[in-house]
N, C-alpha and C positions, 0 to 999 in steps of 0.2 A: 555905244557903251564899250565896244571892244578896243577903242583908242583912248589913251590917257589925255585929259584936257591940259591946256597950258598952265592953268592955275595949280593943278595937282603936281605937275612937273616942277614948278618953281618951288613948291613947298618941300618936295623931296630933295631938290638940290640944296635948298637952304639948310635943311636938317642934316644932310650929309656934310655940308661945309662946317656947320657948328660942331658936329661930332669930330671932324678932322682937327679943328682948332683945339677942341677940348682934349682930345687924345694926344696931341702933340706936346701938351704941357704936362700930362700926367702919365702914370704907368698903367692905368686901366685900359682894357681892350675888349671890344664886343664884336661878335660875329653872328650873322644870321644865315639861315639855310631854308630850303636847299640852294637858293640864290637870291639875289636882290630883286629878281623879276621872274615869276613863274606863271605857267598856264595850267589851270585846274579844270577838270571836266565836271560839268554840272551833274550832281547825283553821285559823284565819286567820293574818294577819301583823300584829304590833303593835310599835311602837317607843316607848320612853320616853326622853326627852332631859333632860339636866341641864346648864345653862350657867352659868358663873361669870364675873362682871365684877369688876374691881378687882384682878385678879391675872394676871400674864402666863403663869405656868406652874403652874396648880393641880394638885393630886393628887385623883383621884376614887375613890370606893368605893361599891358598892351592896350593900344587904342587905334582907331582909324583917324586919318588926318582931317576928316570932315565930321568927326565926333559922332559917328553912327554906331549901332550895336556891332559887337565883334562877330556875332554869328558862329561862335565856336566855343570850345572849352579849353581853359588854360591849366596846364600842369607844370608845377615848379619842382625841381629836384636838384639841390646843390647849386652848382654854377650854371645850370641849364634850365630854360623855360620853353615849354612847347604849347603852341596854339593849334588845337585839333579841330578841323572842320569836317564833319561826317553826318549827313552828306553835304557836299558843296552846293550852295544855291546862289541865286542872283544877288542876295544881300552880302555875299563875300567878295564882290568885285570892288576892292578898295586898295589904297596904299596903307599898309599896317605899319605902326611904329612900336618898336620894342624899347622900353626905357629901363636901364639897369642902374641902381643906386648902390653906392658903397659908402656909408657914413654920409658926409656932406657932399660927396662927389657923385656925379650923375653922368651917364653916357647913354646915347640914343642912336638907334639905327632903324631904317625902314625897308619894307618888302612890298613890291607891287604885285597883286593877285589879279590875273586876267582870266576870263571864263570862256569856255567853248563847250559844245556838245556834239559828238559824232560817235555814239556808243555801239552801233551794230552795222553789219553788212546790209546791203540792199535786199529787199524782199520782192521776189518775182511772183506775180499772180496772173493766171490766165482765165479768160471768161468762160472757158469750157475746154473739152478735149480737142486736140489737133486732128481735124478730119480733112483729108485731101479735098480741095475745092471749096471748103467752107471758110469764110473770113473769120479771123480770131483776133481778139483784143488782148494785148499783153500789158500789164501794169507793173511798174517797178517803183517801190516806195522806200524812202530812208526816214525812219521815225526819229523824233526828238532831236532835231538838228538846230544848232545855234553857232554862229549867226547864219540863218537860213539863206539870206541873200547872197552869201559867198559860196553856197553849194553849187557845184557843176555836175550834171548828169548826162549820160549818153548810153544808147543801145548799140551793141556790137554783135552782129550775127555772122557766123563762120561762112565765108564764101557765098554770101547771099546777094542777089541782085533784085530782090523783090522791091517793088514800089511800096514805101512805108509812110504812113501818116503818123507823125509824132507830135504830141503837145504836152506841155508841162502842167502838173497839178499841184495844189497846195491844200493841206488839210489842217484842221485845228488852229488856224491862224488867229481866230478871235479869242479862243479859250486860254491859250498859253503862248508865251514867247518861244517855247519849244514846239516846233511845228513838224508835221510829217510832210515831206516834200517828195515829188516823184514825177515820172513820165508815163505816158500811155502811147502804145504803138499798135496799129492795126495792119495785118497782112493776111494773105491767103496761102496756106501751106500746100506743098506738093510732096510727092514721094521722095524727091531728091533732098528734102529737108530732114529726112529720117536720120537720127543720130548726130545731127549737127549741134553745135553749142551756141546758145544764146546767152550773152553776157550783159549785165547791167553794171555800169561803172559810175561811181560817185566819188567826187573830190571836194575837199575843203581846204583850198590852197591859201592859208593865212601865213605868209612867210614871216611876219613879225612876231609870231607866237611859236614857241618850241613845244610841239607835242607829236605823238605818233599813235595811230596812223593818220595820215592826211588823205589817204586814198583807200577806198574799199570797193570790192567787186563781188558779184555773185554770178555763177555760171550754171546753166541748166541745159541738160541734153534734151533735145526735142524728140518726143515720142509721137510720131505721126501715125494716125489710124486711118484705115480705109474700109469702106463698106464692102461686103462680099460681092464678088463679080467673077466672070468667066467660069460659072458653075457648069460642070460637065459630068455625064454618066457613061461608064463603060460596062459592058455586059459580057460575061463568059459562061458558056460558050457562045450563046446566041439568045436573042429575045424570043425565038421560037424553039421550044424544047418538047421532048417526049415526056408523057406522064410518068412520074417516078424518077426522072433524072434530076440532078441538081442544077441550079442556076445561081450565079453570083453577080450582084449589082454593086458597082463601086462608084461613089460620088466624090468629086473633088471640086474645090472652090478656092479662090484667092481672096485675101483680106487681112487686115491688121486691126486687132489681134486675129489669129487664125480662127475662122468661123467654125462653129459646131454644126454637125450634120444631123438632120432628122429625116427619117424615112416614114412615109405613110402611103396608104393605098386609097384611091378614090372609091367611093361607094355611091350607088344610085340613091339620090334624094336623102342622103345621110351625110353626117360629118365624116371627114377622112379617118381611116383606121390607123392609129399610130402603130408602127412596127419596130423601129430600132432607133438608137441614138449613136450608132457607129457609122463610120464611113462606108463599111462593107455590109451588105445585106445578102445573106445566103438562104435560099430555099432548098433544103436538103433533098427532099423527095417531093417533087411538084405534083400537084393534083390539078384536075381541070378547073376547079373553082379558084385556083391561084392565078388564072388569067385575069388581066386587067391593067389599069394605069397606075404606075408607081411614081411617086413624087419625091424628089430629093430637095430639101430646103436647107440652105446654108445661112446661119445666123451668127452675128456678133452684136455687141451692144450698140452698134452704130447703124445697123441696117440688116437686110436679108436679101437672098436671091434664091430662085427655085428653078428646077428642071424636071421634065416629065419623060417617062418612057413606057412603051406598051409591051407587055409580056403576054405571049400566046402559048398555052400548054395544050399539046395535042395528045389524044388518047393512044396508048400503045396496043399493038396486036397481042391477043392472048396466046400464051405458050405454056405448056406443061412439061415438066421434067420429072423422071423417076430415078430413084437410086436404091440399091447400089448399081443398077444397070438394067437393061432389058432382059438379062438372063443372069441368074445368080445361083451358086451352089451353096446349100446350107447343110450343116452337120446335124443329124438327128440328136435332139436333146439340148441343143444350143438355143440361145435367144436370137431371133432374127427380126430386124426392123426394116420395113419397106417404107420409103418416103416418097410422097408426091407433092411437088411444089408448082404453084401457078404464078406466072409472071404476066403483068399487064392488068391485074385486077386487085383491088385492095381488100375486098371481102368476098372471096369465092365460096361456093358450096361444093363439098366433096362427098363422093360415095365410092365404096369398094365392092367388088364382086368377083367370083370366079367364072371362067368362061363356060364351065359345065354347070353353073348355078348350084354348087354345093356350098355347105357352111364355110365361112371364112376361117374358123379355127383360130381366131386372134382378136385383139382389141384395137379399135380405131380411136385415134385422138386427133382432133383438129385444133390448130392454133394459127390464126391469121391466114397467111397465104400458103400454109404447109399442113399436110395431113400425113399421119403415120399409122401403119398397120403393124402391131407388135404381136409376134407369135412366140410365146415363151412357156414351155419348151416347144420346139417345132417337132411335129411327128409325121407319120406317113399320110395322115389326112390333109397335110398342107402341101403336098406335091401337086401343084396346080399352076395354071397360068392366071395371074391376078390382073384385073382391070381397074384403073383409077379414073373416075369421071369427075372433072372439075367444071363447074358452071359459074358464069358471071352474067347475071341478068338473063337475057334470052340466048346468050352464047354458051356453047358447051364444047369441051375438049376432052379427049380420052387417050390413055396410054397404058400399055400392059407390061408386066414383069413375069417371067417364067421362073418358078422355084423348082430346082432339082435337088434331090436328097442324096446324102452319103453318110457313112459312119466309119470313121477311122480315128477314134479319139485318143488312143494312148499307144506308147511304145510296147513292143513285145515284152512278155514277162517270162524270165527263165527260172525254172524250178528244178532242184535236184533231189533224188530219192534219199540222199543222205550225204554225209561228208565224204570228200574225196580221200580215200585211203589206198595207199599203194597196194595193188594186187586185188582189190575188191571191186567187182563190177558195179557200175553206177548207171542209172537211167536219168537222162536230162529231158525235160519237157519245156517247150516254148509255146506260149499261148498269146493270141491277139484277141482281146474281148470286144464284143459289140461291133462286129464288122458288117457293113452293108455297102454294096452287094457282095456277099461272102464268096460267091463263085469267081469273082475277079481277083481275089486275094492270092498273092504268090508268096511262098515262104521257103527259107533255106537255112541250114546250119553251115557256119564257116569256122573251122578251127585252125589256128595259126600253126603252119608247118606240120600238120598231122597227116599221117598215112595209116592210121589205125583203121581196121575194119569196123564200120559202124552200121548198125541196123536202124533204119529210119521208117517211120510210119506216120501217116496223117491222121489227125483227130478233129472231130467236130462235136461241140457241145451245145446244148440248148436249141437244137435245130427244130424240135417240135413245138417248144414253148413260145418262141418269138422269132420274128424275121431277122432280129439282130442276134447273131450267133457268135460263139467263141470258137475260133479256128486255130489249129496249131499243129506242131510236129513233135514226135518223140524219137530219141536215139539212145542207144546203149553202148558203153565202151568200158574198158578196164584201164584205169590211170596208172601211170608209172611216174618215177621221179623226174623223168625228162619232160613231163607235162607241166611241171611246176612253173607258174608265172606266165604260161601261155594264155592267149585270149580266145574265148569262145564267143562267137557272135551269132545272134539270131536275127535274120533280115526278113522284113515283111514289106510287100509292095502292093499298092492299089492303083494300077496304071489305067485310070479312066481318062483318056486324053480329051474326050468331048466335054469334060466338066472342069471348071477352073476352081481349084482349091489347093491348099498347102497344109501339111506335107502329104505327098503321095508315096513317100518311102520313109519307113521308120526302122530303127535297129537298136538292139540292146547288146552291149558287150560286157562279159564277165571274165575277170582274171581268175584262172584256176589256182586254187590253193590246195595243194596235195599234202596230206598229212601222213606222218609216220609215228609209230609207237616211240615214246621218249626213250632215250638211251644215254649212256655215259653221264648219268646224273651223279654229282658229287656234293658232299657237305663237309666243309672244313672250317676250323677255327684258327684265327691268327691273333697272336703269335703261337698259341698253344691251346689245347683243350683243358689245361690245368693252369690257372692264373692266380695271382695274389689279389686280394681285395683292393679295389681302387684302380686296378689296371684296366686299360682299354682292350676290348675284345671285338673282333670283327668276324661274324659268322657269314660265310658265303655259300650260296647254293646255285649251281650251274647245271645246265643240261645240254647235250649235244644234238638234240632232235632238230629236224627241219620240217616246217618252220617252227619258230619258237612256241613252246607250249606254255600252259599256265603253271607257275611255280608257287607253291604254298609252303610257308615255313610255320611250324607249330612248336610249342613247348608243352611237354607232358608233365603233369604233376599228379599227386595222389588224388587230387579232386577232379581231374579231367584234363582236357586239352585246351590250349589257348592259341588262337591264330595270331601271328605277329605281323605287323606292318613293316615292310622293308622296301628299299629302292634299288632297282637294277640288280636284284638277287643278293643284296648285301644288307645285313642287319648289324648295326653297330651298338655295342654297350659301352658308353663313354667311360664309366667307372663301375666295374663289376662289384656286385654285392653278393652276400651269401645266398640271398633269395634268387639270384640269377643262375645259380648252379642247378643242374638237372639234365634231363634228356631232351634234346632238340631233334626234330624230324623234318625233313624236306621232301615234298612230294611234287614231282613233275608229271603233268597229265595233259592230254589233248584228246581229240575224238578217237584216236587210235589206241589209247590205253594210258597207263601210268607207271611210274617207277619211284620207289621210296628209299631214302637214305637217312641214317640217324647217327648222332654222336652224343657223348656224355660230357658235359662241361662241369669241371670241378673248380670252385672258388675257395681259396685258402685264406683264413682269417687269423692274424696274430692275436695273442692274448690281449684282452681289454676288459674294462668294467670290473677290475679285481677288487674284492672286499676281503677283509681279514677279521675274524672274530676270535676272542679269547674267553675261555670259560674255566673257572668261575670269574677270574679277575686277573689283571696284570700284577697285583700284589696279593700273595697267598702265604699261608703258613707252611712251614716246613712239614713235609710228609704228605701234603695234598697232591692230587693229580691235576695237571693243567692240559686242557685240550685246545689246540690251535686249529681253526678251520679256515681254509682259503678257498674262495669261490671265484671263478673267472670264466670268461666266454672266449672260445677259440675253435678253429678248425684247421688241421686235425687237433684232437685233444692235446693239451699242454702237459709237460712234465713239471711237477712242483717239487722244489728242493728247499729244506729248512736248514740253515746254518747258523751256528752261534759264533759271534764275533769274539773270539778269545784265542790269542796266539798259543797259550800254553795248553789249552784243553779245547780243541776244535771239535764240535759235534755236527755231523751232517746226517740228515734224514731225508728220505725220498718218499713221495706219495703220489698215487695216481688219482685218488679221489679228493686230495687236498686236505686231509685230516691228519694232524700230528698230536700224539699224546705223550706228555712228560709224566712218568709215574714217580710218585713219592719224591717230590722235589726236595732238594737240599739247598742250603745257602750257596753252594757251588753252581747251582743252576741260574743264579741271578746274573743278568747281563742282557746284551743286545742281540737279537736274533734277526737274520736276514732271510727273506723268502724270495726265491727266484722262480719265475713262471716263464716257460719257453716252449715253442714248437718250431717247426722248420722255417717259418716265415717271419718270426719275431719273438720278442720276449718282453716281460714286465717284471717288476721287483718291488719289494716293500720291506719295512723293518719294524720290529716291535721291541719293547723292553719289558722284561719280567723281573719282579723283585720278590725274593723268598725271605720271609721273616723267620729268624731262628727261634725255636721254642726253648725257654729256660727249663732247667731240670725241676725247679720247684715253682708251683703256681700259687698265686695269691688272688683273692677276689679283686684287688685293685688292678692287678696285671690283666686279668681276664676282661675287666671293664674297659681298660685302656685299649686292649686289643680289639674289642668290639667297636669301640668308638672310632678307632683308626680305620677299621674295615668299612665303616659308614662314610667317613670323611673322604677317603680316597675315591670311591665310586662317584660321590657327589662332585668332587673336583673334576673328575673325568667328564661328567655330564656337562658341567659349565664350559669346559674347554671344547667339548664336542659341538655344543650349540653355537659357541662364538665362532668357531671355524666354519660351521655351516652357514652362518650369516655372512661371513666374509666371502664365501663362494657364491653369493647371490642366489641362494636357493638350491644349489647342487653340492653334493659332498661325496668325496672318495677317500676312504681310509688310506688306501695305498698312496694317493697323492699327498695326503697329510703326513704320512710317515716319511715319504721321500724328502720332504722339506727339512727334516731333521738331520739328514745324512750329510 
């Protein structure tokens, strides 16, 4: 079926010849694709195309030369027709003719379709895992091959010289013309085959058909397995160990894949006891019952191997240790712990006693191989030799600790009968409390560079009440300024060489601070003790005493004294106010006495908050009296001057209380008046306007009514202006400022 018959070939040649004769005499032309002869893979997709030129709307038809079904779908579009075969099957192996008609003219062209099937690479299968020394069968198959008789297959093994039995296999031959064809090979793998490549090569060498690929191959890396072997056990330090010591067993084995290690221990008439799944088995603290046979078993999925070893655990000799040592010095009042530890026995029994069989005076605690005797606090009743007895079965071990007592708990304490003041005798006492044995205590005073005559005497306190006594020294001397900064040391020693304890020497040093009565105390104000409001004032208080004494700065008022906070003797007023004025007092004092200095600070305030009142009104009748009252705040009090702004007739009045009266005013008194308020640090001013209505010689009721009406309108107008201005000042109002705005 893969080769065209002679009859088909003649039909094709005749058709092509007719087409050539027809085309030679006409302008019509027809082309087929992809070529006049194609190879199509069974199950694949193939298109045959037929294109006509020389005709705008040709008519196409397809047929096989043996008049069998097309086995495909025809699609016509313009001057092109396509025969689609999807999927390609055996019914498509024909010579196809495409006929194109244009009116009464007809053109025909043929395409030969030949079939094959070689869709996939070979498939390698093995009868089981590759195990060294075990024969294995390898099968290589190529499915859905056509024509199968043309298929060539071979096994290729990298660098292999194994004798191999190879035979061909064919499957599905009866069911379908597409068959599965293959080879089988049997060989026995070795470790040298590990990682080598096994290749199955398949070829379909049909030279007369044009398709790719005509050769396929599959390569597989050989993974060779091996059952566990050469299993070995190493022991550290030895298979014979002392009870309580560790022993480590390490098992190794060869195999592919690497075998897993399992440890177990043999038991009499019982199943083995599983212990570990690690290569290393460690017995941290061996016991006698750990003796026995230990088995290492190496396993992988292809087999197992085992190895045994005998471990012997020997009992250790009993040994007892005591701490802190065979002889210990303990300070009275402290907590003391005596420890007794037994080696060579897991569960010993402990007991404590004194060699003179007196009470222990402490609490015993046992835990495992250790026993402790805790004495808290330790007293004179604990000064004994203690014995610890440790028993293990019928064996017994005993060890003793001698406890010796002392007391030297703290450094000397220096006390003085009062402050060190030049020329005043002073008594210094140095004490060492709770000393034992007190008769061994040695004490001395050491004063830096001093050659003063000193009277020293020893003191002992609490001698009758307790064996722990307070022992000390007293000395008297008169300090001078040369003693300032010198060191006074009290030294105490308890030199008991036969006892081990620290410290055996203690000392306390005190730096002498000699005091003097304060002197050269000064209190100053900068830049002056009289300043203007808002200026900065610095009040400084210093003293020339040695060492520096305490300095206190106060301000005195009629309600009492206020202590001020200041830094480095300086009190700063950033912006002085009138309330900062007054008496300031500086006191320098120490243990030797005190010295006081004072100053008066004056704060001057320029005129401010000025208000002006006019009575009865700024508009009056001729002959009335007008009172002008000016109120202001200032320090010192301001001088108030009233001037009338009139070049021809200037009036000047001066007042200390701010009240001016114009008696029996006339129309000449009408005009603008300026008020000046000033003191030595500032001034303020304002202006008012007074209107005097001239009275006519004859009065009528209408004139009187008009006058009364005007006297009401003017104040009302003034009130309206007043409240409007007050609103413009957002809640604050100053008559002086309002008057200034008119100038």
